[in-house]
LOFINU-48418 format. One record per residue (C-alpha): residue number from 1; x, y, z. Coordinates in Angstrom, 2 decimals, always signed. Layout:
N
r i NUM	u X	v Y	w Z
...
END
This chain:
363
r i 1	u +12.72	v -28.61	w -20.06
r i 2	u +12.68	v -24.81	w -19.77
r i 3	u +15.53	v -22.37	w -19.52
r i 4	u +13.65	v -20.30	w -16.92
r i 5	u +10.60	v -21.09	w -14.83
r i 6	u +8.89	v -18.14	w -13.16
r i 7	u +6.67	v -18.94	w -10.19
r i 8	u +3.99	v -16.26	w -9.82
r i 9	u +2.02	v -14.39	w -12.45
r i 10	u +1.73	v -11.02	w -10.76
r i 11	u +3.43	v -7.80	w -11.83
r i 12	u +6.96	v -8.99	w -10.98
r i 13	u +6.45	v -12.38	w -12.61
r i 14	u +5.06	v -11.01	w -15.87
r i 15	u +7.64	v -8.21	w -16.11
r i 16	u +10.46	v -10.66	w -15.39
r i 17	u +9.29	v -12.90	w -18.25
r i 18	u +9.02	v -9.98	w -20.68
r i 19	u +12.40	v -8.49	w -19.84
r i 20	u +14.07	v -11.92	w -20.00
r i 21	u +12.63	v -12.32	w -23.49
r i 22	u +13.91	v -8.84	w -24.38
r i 23	u +17.42	v -9.88	w -23.29
r i 24	u +17.33	v -13.19	w -25.16
r i 25	u +14.32	v -14.08	w -27.34
r i 26	u +15.54	v -17.66	w -27.71
r i 27	u +15.00	v -18.48	w -24.05
r i 28	u +12.32	v -21.04	w -23.22
r i 29	u +10.36	v -19.24	w -20.50
r i 30	u +7.31	v -20.35	w -18.53
r i 31	u +5.10	v -18.69	w -15.91
r i 32	u +3.23	v -20.75	w -13.30
r i 33	u +0.31	v -18.92	w -11.65
r i 34	u -1.99	v -20.45	w -9.01
r i 35	u -4.93	v -18.15	w -9.90
r i 36	u -7.15	v -18.51	w -12.95
r i 37	u -5.55	v -15.49	w -14.61
r i 38	u -2.39	v -13.42	w -14.59
r i 39	u -2.33	v -10.13	w -12.67
r i 40	u -5.14	v -11.36	w -10.45
r i 41	u -4.86	v -8.24	w -8.27
r i 42	u -5.68	v -6.03	w -11.28
r i 43	u -9.27	v -5.11	w -12.07
r i 44	u -10.64	v -5.67	w -15.57
r i 45	u -10.38	v -1.94	w -16.32
r i 46	u -6.74	v -1.56	w -15.20
r i 47	u -3.95	v -1.64	w -17.76
r i 48	u -0.49	v -3.12	w -17.48
r i 49	u +2.58	v -1.01	w -18.37
r i 50	u +5.53	v -2.47	w -20.31
r i 51	u +8.14	v -0.50	w -22.22
r i 52	u +6.12	v +2.70	w -21.73
r i 53	u +3.06	v +1.12	w -23.36
r i 54	u -0.24	v +0.08	w -21.77
r i 55	u -1.82	v -3.32	w -22.28
r i 56	u -5.15	v -4.79	w -21.22
r i 57	u -5.14	v -8.28	w -19.71
r i 58	u -6.35	v -9.72	w -23.05
r i 59	u -3.59	v -7.90	w -24.94
r i 60	u -1.06	v -9.16	w -22.42
r i 61	u -2.07	v -12.80	w -22.92
r i 62	u -1.75	v -12.34	w -26.67
r i 63	u +1.67	v -10.72	w -26.35
r i 64	u +3.02	v -13.49	w -24.12
r i 65	u +1.74	v -16.11	w -26.56
r i 66	u +3.34	v -14.32	w -29.52
r i 67	u +6.67	v -14.19	w -27.70
r i 68	u +6.50	v -17.94	w -27.04
r i 69	u +6.26	v -17.55	w -23.25
r i 70	u +4.33	v -20.51	w -21.83
r i 71	u +1.69	v -19.58	w -19.24
r i 72	u +0.25	v -22.20	w -16.87
r i 73	u -2.79	v -20.81	w -15.06
r i 74	u -4.49	v -22.54	w -12.12
r i 75	u -1.14	v -24.25	w -11.57
r i 76	u -0.08	v -23.94	w -7.94
r i 77	u +3.38	v -25.32	w -7.22
r i 78	u +3.13	v -28.22	w -4.74
r i 79	u +6.77	v -29.36	w -4.48
r i 80	u +10.32	v -28.17	w -5.18
r i 81	u +13.56	v -30.06	w -5.76
r i 82	u +16.82	v -28.13	w -5.70
r i 83	u +19.12	v -31.14	w -5.34
r i 84	u +19.43	v -32.36	w -8.93
r i 85	u +21.30	v -29.26	w -10.05
r i 86	u +23.05	v -30.87	w -13.03
r i 87	u +19.74	v -32.08	w -14.43
r i 88	u +17.96	v -28.79	w -13.73
r i 89	u +15.80	v -27.67	w -10.85
r i 90	u +12.39	v -29.31	w -10.54
r i 91	u +8.97	v -28.01	w -9.63
r i 92	u +5.79	v -30.00	w -9.31
r i 93	u +2.14	v -29.07	w -9.76
r i 94	u -0.93	v -31.27	w -9.41
r i 95	u -0.64	v -32.12	w -13.10
r i 96	u +3.03	v -32.81	w -13.78
r i 97	u +6.71	v -32.16	w -13.01
r i 98	u +8.73	v -29.49	w -14.84
r i 99	u +12.44	v -28.73	w -15.01
r i 100	u +14.47	v -25.62	w -15.73
r i 101	u +18.08	v -24.56	w -15.43
r i 102	u +16.93	v -21.45	w -13.53
r i 103	u +13.89	v -20.66	w -11.39
r i 104	u +12.65	v -17.19	w -10.39
r i 105	u +10.27	v -16.90	w -7.44
r i 106	u +7.86	v -13.97	w -7.88
r i 107	u +5.15	v -15.52	w -5.75
r i 108	u +4.77	v -12.82	w -3.12
r i 109	u +4.42	v -13.92	w +0.47
r i 110	u +2.57	v -17.10	w -0.46
r i 111	u +2.58	v -19.27	w +2.66
r i 112	u +2.74	v -22.53	w +0.69
r i 113	u +5.80	v -21.45	w -1.30
r i 114	u +7.55	v -20.04	w +1.78
r i 115	u +6.85	v -23.34	w +3.55
r i 116	u +8.40	v -25.33	w +0.70
r i 117	u +11.47	v -23.08	w +0.75
r i 118	u +11.76	v -23.43	w +4.53
r i 119	u +11.68	v -27.23	w +4.11
r i 120	u +14.73	v -26.81	w +1.84
r i 121	u +16.54	v -25.07	w +4.72
r i 122	u +16.28	v -21.55	w +3.30
r i 123	u +16.09	v -18.82	w +5.93
r i 124	u +12.56	v -17.39	w +6.12
r i 125	u +11.58	v -14.36	w +8.19
r i 126	u +8.16	v -14.54	w +9.81
r i 127	u +5.40	v -12.94	w +7.75
r i 128	u +3.43	v -10.38	w +9.74
r i 129	u +1.26	v -7.31	w +9.03
r i 130	u +3.35	v -4.27	w +8.20
r i 131	u +0.85	v -1.68	w +6.93
r i 132	u -2.91	v -1.63	w +7.03
r i 133	u -5.99	v +0.60	w +6.78
r i 134	u -7.54	v +2.15	w +9.88
r i 135	u -11.18	v +2.12	w +10.88
r i 136	u -13.16	v +4.34	w +13.22
r i 137	u -16.80	v +4.74	w +14.14
r i 138	u -16.32	v +8.48	w +14.62
r i 139	u -19.56	v +10.17	w +13.40
r i 140	u -17.51	v +12.58	w +11.30
r i 141	u -16.51	v +9.68	w +9.03
r i 142	u -19.54	v +7.40	w +9.10
r i 143	u -21.54	v +7.61	w +5.88
r i 144	u -18.85	v +9.22	w +3.74
r i 145	u -18.77	v +8.12	w +0.13
r i 146	u -15.54	v +6.85	w -1.37
r i 147	u -13.21	v +9.77	w -1.98
r i 148	u -9.53	v +10.65	w -2.09
r i 149	u -8.04	v +13.85	w -0.75
r i 150	u -4.56	v +15.22	w +0.08
r i 151	u -4.04	v +15.49	w +3.85
r i 152	u -1.42	v +15.71	w +6.55
r i 153	u -1.66	v +12.72	w +8.88
r i 154	u -0.03	v +12.59	w +12.30
r i 155	u +0.39	v +9.84	w +14.85
r i 156	u +0.11	v +11.20	w +18.39
r i 157	u +0.31	v +9.75	w +21.87
r i 158	u -2.83	v +8.37	w +23.42
r i 159	u -3.92	v +10.53	w +26.34
r i 160	u -7.02	v +10.83	w +28.50
r i 161	u -9.52	v +13.44	w +27.27
r i 162	u -9.04	v +16.91	w +28.70
r i 163	u -11.39	v +19.83	w +28.91
r i 164	u -10.53	v +22.34	w +26.19
r i 165	u -8.65	v +25.40	w +27.48
r i 166	u -8.27	v +28.29	w +25.08
r i 167	u -5.58	v +30.18	w +27.03
r i 168	u -2.08	v +28.80	w +26.56
r i 169	u +1.04	v +30.16	w +28.21
r i 170	u +3.76	v +31.31	w +25.85
r i 171	u +6.21	v +29.13	w +27.74
r i 172	u +4.06	v +25.99	w +27.34
r i 173	u +5.75	v +23.42	w +25.08
r i 174	u +3.95	v +22.71	w +21.81
r i 175	u +2.74	v +19.14	w +21.46
r i 176	u +4.65	v +17.30	w +18.74
r i 177	u +3.38	v +14.25	w +16.85
r i 178	u +5.38	v +11.03	w +16.97
r i 179	u +5.22	v +10.88	w +13.16
r i 180	u +3.75	v +13.24	w +10.57
r i 181	u +3.25	v +12.59	w +6.86
r i 182	u +1.72	v +14.34	w +3.86
r i 183	u -0.05	v +12.33	w +1.19
r i 184	u -3.26	v +11.00	w -0.29
r i 185	u -5.96	v +9.71	w +2.03
r i 186	u -8.73	v +7.45	w +0.78
r i 187	u -11.99	v +7.40	w +2.71
r i 188	u -15.03	v +5.21	w +2.56
r i 189	u -17.67	v +4.90	w +5.27
r i 190	u -15.74	v +4.33	w +8.50
r i 191	u -12.46	v +3.32	w +6.84
r i 192	u -9.39	v +5.39	w +6.00
r i 193	u -6.63	v +4.02	w +3.81
r i 194	u -4.42	v +5.17	w +0.96
r i 195	u -0.68	v +5.84	w +0.62
r i 196	u -0.36	v +8.17	w +3.61
r i 197	u -2.11	v +5.69	w +5.94
r i 198	u +0.05	v +2.82	w +4.73
r i 199	u +3.22	v +4.85	w +5.25
r i 200	u +2.11	v +5.81	w +8.74
r i 201	u +1.08	v +2.31	w +9.82
r i 202	u +4.28	v +0.91	w +8.35
r i 203	u +6.18	v +3.28	w +10.63
r i 204	u +4.01	v +2.30	w +13.61
r i 205	u +4.67	v -1.41	w +13.12
r i 206	u +8.40	v -0.71	w +12.90
r i 207	u +8.23	v +1.03	w +16.29
r i 208	u +5.73	v -1.12	w +18.17
r i 209	u +5.39	v -4.85	w +18.68
r i 210	u +2.69	v -6.03	w +18.98
r i 211	u +0.45	v -3.76	w +16.92
r i 212	u -1.64	v -1.60	w +19.28
r i 213	u -5.38	v -2.20	w +19.48
r i 214	u -6.09	v +1.54	w +19.28
r i 215	u -4.18	v +4.22	w +17.37
r i 216	u -4.73	v +7.95	w +17.81
r i 217	u -4.22	v +10.01	w +14.67
r i 218	u -4.79	v +13.65	w +13.73
r i 219	u -5.84	v +14.76	w +10.26
r i 220	u -5.15	v +18.16	w +8.73
r i 221	u -7.66	v +18.36	w +5.88
r i 222	u -5.89	v +21.39	w +4.41
r i 223	u -2.16	v +20.52	w +4.67
r i 224	u -1.11	v +23.83	w +3.10
r i 225	u -2.44	v +25.63	w +6.19
r i 226	u -1.73	v +25.57	w +9.91
r i 227	u -4.20	v +26.55	w +12.61
r i 228	u -3.58	v +30.31	w +12.57
r i 229	u -3.73	v +30.48	w +8.79
r i 230	u -7.03	v +28.60	w +8.75
r i 231	u -8.55	v +30.96	w +11.33
r i 232	u -7.64	v +33.97	w +9.18
r i 233	u -8.97	v +32.24	w +6.06
r i 234	u -12.27	v +31.50	w +7.79
r i 235	u -12.59	v +35.12	w +8.93
r i 236	u -12.17	v +36.25	w +5.31
r i 237	u -14.75	v +33.69	w +4.18
r i 238	u -17.08	v +35.04	w +6.84
r i 239	u -16.81	v +38.53	w +5.40
r i 240	u -17.37	v +37.37	w +1.81
r i 241	u -20.09	v +34.80	w +2.48
r i 242	u -21.75	v +36.53	w +5.43
r i 243	u -25.34	v +36.03	w +4.30
r i 244	u -24.88	v +32.29	w +3.58
r i 245	u -25.10	v +29.43	w +6.04
r i 246	u -21.75	v +27.95	w +7.02
r i 247	u -22.82	v +24.36	w +6.46
r i 248	u -23.84	v +25.03	w +2.84
r i 249	u -20.57	v +26.72	w +1.89
r i 250	u -17.88	v +24.00	w +1.78
r i 251	u -14.31	v +25.28	w +1.61
r i 252	u -10.95	v +23.75	w +0.61
r i 253	u -12.59	v +21.46	w -2.01
r i 254	u -13.70	v +19.10	w +0.73
r i 255	u -16.53	v +16.65	w +0.01
r i 256	u -19.81	v +18.26	w +1.08
r i 257	u -20.67	v +15.51	w +3.56
r i 258	u -17.25	v +15.77	w +5.22
r i 259	u -17.55	v +19.56	w +5.44
r i 260	u -20.98	v +19.14	w +7.04
r i 261	u -19.58	v +16.69	w +9.58
r i 262	u -16.72	v +19.01	w +10.53
r i 263	u -19.01	v +22.05	w +10.87
r i 264	u -21.41	v +20.16	w +13.14
r i 265	u -18.49	v +18.76	w +15.17
r i 266	u -17.33	v +22.35	w +15.72
r i 267	u -20.65	v +23.09	w +17.43
r i 268	u -22.06	v +25.17	w +14.56
r i 269	u -25.69	v +24.35	w +13.79
r i 270	u -27.19	v +24.01	w +10.36
r i 271	u -28.84	v +27.45	w +10.27
r i 272	u -25.87	v +29.54	w +11.45
r i 273	u -24.78	v +32.23	w +8.98
r i 274	u -21.15	v +33.15	w +8.43
r i 275	u -21.80	v +36.66	w +9.70
r i 276	u -23.17	v +35.24	w +12.96
r i 277	u -20.06	v +33.23	w +13.83
r i 278	u -18.34	v +34.14	w +17.07
r i 279	u -14.56	v +34.21	w +17.44
r i 280	u -14.53	v +30.96	w +19.40
r i 281	u -16.47	v +29.20	w +16.65
r i 282	u -13.87	v +30.23	w +14.05
r i 283	u -11.29	v +28.62	w +16.33
r i 284	u -13.33	v +25.44	w +16.82
r i 285	u -13.91	v +24.99	w +13.08
r i 286	u -10.24	v +25.67	w +12.35
r i 287	u -9.26	v +22.96	w +14.83
r i 288	u -11.58	v +20.49	w +13.14
r i 289	u -9.98	v +21.32	w +9.79
r i 290	u -6.33	v +21.23	w +10.88
r i 291	u -6.32	v +18.87	w +13.86
r i 292	u -9.22	v +16.42	w +13.66
r i 293	u -8.35	v +13.78	w +16.25
r i 294	u -9.49	v +10.21	w +15.66
r i 295	u -9.25	v +7.10	w +17.79
r i 296	u -8.82	v +4.33	w +15.23
r i 297	u -8.07	v +0.64	w +15.23
r i 298	u -6.13	v -1.52	w +12.75
r i 299	u -8.33	v -3.12	w +10.10
r i 300	u -6.73	v -6.55	w +9.78
r i 301	u -9.69	v -8.53	w +8.43
r i 302	u -9.50	v -8.16	w +4.67
r i 303	u -6.19	v -9.68	w +3.63
r i 304	u -6.05	v -7.97	w +0.25
r i 305	u -5.90	v -4.53	w +1.84
r i 306	u -3.05	v -5.31	w +4.27
r i 307	u +0.67	v -5.13	w +3.51
r i 308	u +2.89	v -7.79	w +5.01
r i 309	u +6.56	v -7.85	w +5.91
r i 310	u +8.74	v -10.96	w +6.08
r i 311	u +9.58	v -13.62	w +3.52
r i 312	u +12.87	v -15.03	w +2.26
r i 313	u +15.59	v -13.58	w +4.48
r i 314	u +18.18	v -11.29	w +2.92
r i 315	u +20.89	v -13.53	w +4.36
r i 316	u +19.75	v -16.21	w +1.88
r i 317	u +20.44	v -14.13	w -1.24
r i 318	u +22.83	v -11.63	w -2.74
r i 319	u +21.86	v -8.03	w -3.52
r i 320	u +20.43	v -8.96	w -6.92
r i 321	u +18.14	v -11.62	w -5.42
r i 322	u +20.11	v -14.74	w -6.37
r i 323	u +20.05	v -17.54	w -3.80
r i 324	u +23.47	v -17.99	w -2.19
r i 325	u +23.06	v -21.69	w -1.50
r i 326	u +21.50	v -22.57	w -4.85
r i 327	u +22.88	v -20.49	w -7.76
r i 328	u +20.25	v -20.37	w -10.46
r i 329	u +17.44	v -19.71	w -7.97
r i 330	u +16.26	v -16.07	w -7.78
r i 331	u +13.77	v -14.07	w -5.74
r i 332	u +11.99	v -10.96	w -7.01
r i 333	u +9.28	v -8.78	w -5.54
r i 334	u +7.54	v -9.12	w -2.20
r i 335	u +8.68	v -12.70	w -1.58
r i 336	u +11.80	v -10.97	w -0.27
r i 337	u +11.68	v -9.96	w +3.39
r i 338	u +12.69	v -6.37	w +2.55
r i 339	u +9.71	v -5.85	w +0.24
r i 340	u +6.10	v -5.18	w +1.31
r i 341	u +2.96	v -6.49	w -0.33
r i 342	u +0.04	v -4.31	w -1.43
r i 343	u +1.94	v -1.05	w -1.38
r i 344	u +2.65	v +0.17	w -4.87
r i 345	u +6.04	v +1.78	w -4.96
r i 346	u +7.84	v +3.72	w -7.66
r i 347	u +7.12	v +1.75	w -10.85
r i 348	u +10.35	v +3.01	w -12.41
r i 349	u +12.34	v +1.60	w -9.52
r i 350	u +10.51	v -1.73	w -9.83
r i 351	u +11.23	v -1.93	w -13.56
r i 352	u +14.88	v -1.02	w -13.01
r i 353	u +15.37	v -3.81	w -10.46
r i 354	u +13.66	v -6.38	w -12.71
r i 355	u +15.70	v -5.40	w -15.75
r i 356	u +18.89	v -5.67	w -13.69
r i 357	u +17.84	v -9.12	w -12.50
r i 358	u +16.95	v -10.21	w -16.04
r i 359	u +20.41	v -9.25	w -17.28
r i 360	u +21.98	v -11.35	w -14.53
r i 361	u +19.77	v -14.37	w -15.20
r i 362	u +20.62	v -14.57	w -18.93
r i 363	u +24.38	v -14.49	w -18.29
END
């Protein structure tokens, strides 16, 4: 018999156990994790933060053992019983049955757990993709090595291609993106991901149902500049680097291969010198740098790189995460329908919510 059973050995599960122990070191606490190790989403080189200290996975196992927190690995929960409240709530694995006066679900959007909770008449919101990477076979991206760079990313309306016209009437309305965000972009081969992509695709899924097959985005590779500022900057570079070839003089700390792709896309060949650039070529290169348009599609194949919405409905719990129908049952982390998977938020906010929940559980 345990005081608290925690289902799920990810970040929320481990932190919940540690902060419960901090609140009351006499509690009998256990963690049940279906994977072969805790923090299965962490790589071997990543460290785990607790109380402003960093721990390796090996150090973490040792710390949990020293605190008397029981850890059951490779122990997927196969059944739940919330009826025998006076005798404690029950969970079942393939090996045995376990009881506790309180149970905390930190199991993410695990379909098996959500199914068991649905069988107990808890309200469950459908789990669906909420944020995801984007892929494109655009030649400007193909072959890029893995890199991360600050950008401005915009979602714009799909429109048929138009012939470029340089003259624009002063009265013509400026095209505005549907959504524009600044942040870090991660690139690899034909895939773009990272925080700014996840924020953008999260917004798209909140606006559109179903998810569109194709998504048109624009990338400003130098978010501190707009088009006119880039043109002026390039003119200055042309004066300073006049005797050098454009393609061999990357600007704005861009990866060399990306710079090469953008220069070629602007119609500038490999042997063109800065001093030989015409005014229209400055404009074309500036447009590639500030408004590179991509036709992309959602990358929904690799589950680990996709964030999902849905889970236990908010109507089934109070603000702290305690189940309304079954006091003593709690939900923390992305098992809740208002929390997304695979998007790392503010760690301080996560810790604050877990510490608040731990204080409520020990009461």
